[in-house]
N, C-alpha and C positions, 0 to 999 in steps of 0.2 A: 787569556788570563787564567781560565780554569785549567788549561793544559799545562801552563807553567807551574801552577800550584800543585798539580798532580805529579809532575816531574820532581819538584822539590820534596814533596812528601815521600815519594818513592825512594829518592836518594837518601833521605834521612832514615827511613826504615831499613834500607839495605845496609847502611853504615852501622846502625844500631845492632842489627842481626850479626854482622861480621865481628864487631867488637865483643859481643856477648859470647859468640861461638869460640873465639880465640881465648877468652878468659875462662870459659868452662873447660877447655882442653888443658890449659896449664894448671888449673886447680885440681883436676882429677888425676892427672899424671903424677903429681907430687905426693898424693896421699895413697896411691895404689901400692899394696904390698907386693913384694917381689914373689913371683911364682916359681917354685923350684920343681919343675916337672920330673926330674930324676928322683927327687925325694918322694913325690906322690906315687910314681911308678913302683919304687922300692917298698913303700908302705902297702900299696895294693897287693904286691906279690907276697909280702909278709902275712897279710890278712888272709889271702887265698891259701897259703900253706898252713896257717893255723886252722882254718875252717876245714881243710881236707884231712887233717890229722886228729882233730878233737872229736870227742863223742859228747852229745848233749842229750838231756831228757827231752821228751816231746813237748813239755810245757815252756821251754826256754824260747825267748824272743831272739831269733837269729840275727835280725837286722840291727837290734840294739847292740848285740855282741860285736858285730862287724864294725859298727860306727864307733863304739868305745875303743876297740882295738886299733882302728885307723887313727882316731884322735890321739891316742896314747903314742902311737908311732910318730905322728907329725909333731907332737910336743917335744920329742927328744931332739937334741942338737946333733946334727950330722957332721 
């Protein structure tokens, strides 16, 4: 009798896990933004070219400039 109850509980838990797993996959895939790797690569190249040709004062935060330049590039429509 205990073995039968254990099998029933195991079956119900496995079924619950499978249903939740499939629901989680469908909900995340519909809200994921499309990743445009070509645009990311182009923006990285643009930022690298900008950083190679620009001159900065020693007190400037280079990481912030890189991030701002990259964000501005990604915001533009290609």
